[in-house]
C-alpha angles and dihedrals in degrees: 000000000000090000094050093050091047091050094052087055091048094050100041110025103033096244110157108219121195096253120161114278114260090249090058094054119091095200115128118195125203126168139187129207129207125179124203124167093348092307117117121203115205116202115192119196120192124190133176123033119068121309140255098072130201121214124206120185118200138191124228088271091057091252114148113245101191140045101188095087094181095058114094094187121082126184119199139162110264092245094055098053113165120245100220148347130229120206119197120187126207092267096056098261107150125197131176131196131181115239118228117206091191087068084074097058 
């Protein structure tokens, strides 16, 4: 719960917690895309680090797009594709990857 509270402050209030540096994190993130009827489903898979993982999808303006942080699947209209996803593990390791819609073509 402490990590989750700290993360909320980090995301929305600009607090800079002392989380491990990205190089110290062992999380690997992969994703797959599937589009059907102009709806794209993004499935994110995190490995390494310490489960459970929390998933945060953001638009190009750094606005959060989801509020169910335990869900690694995100469905979106094709014209509202998210810019990136951040994954946080239970020990505070945070990794970010950019999402590329062209991988779906």
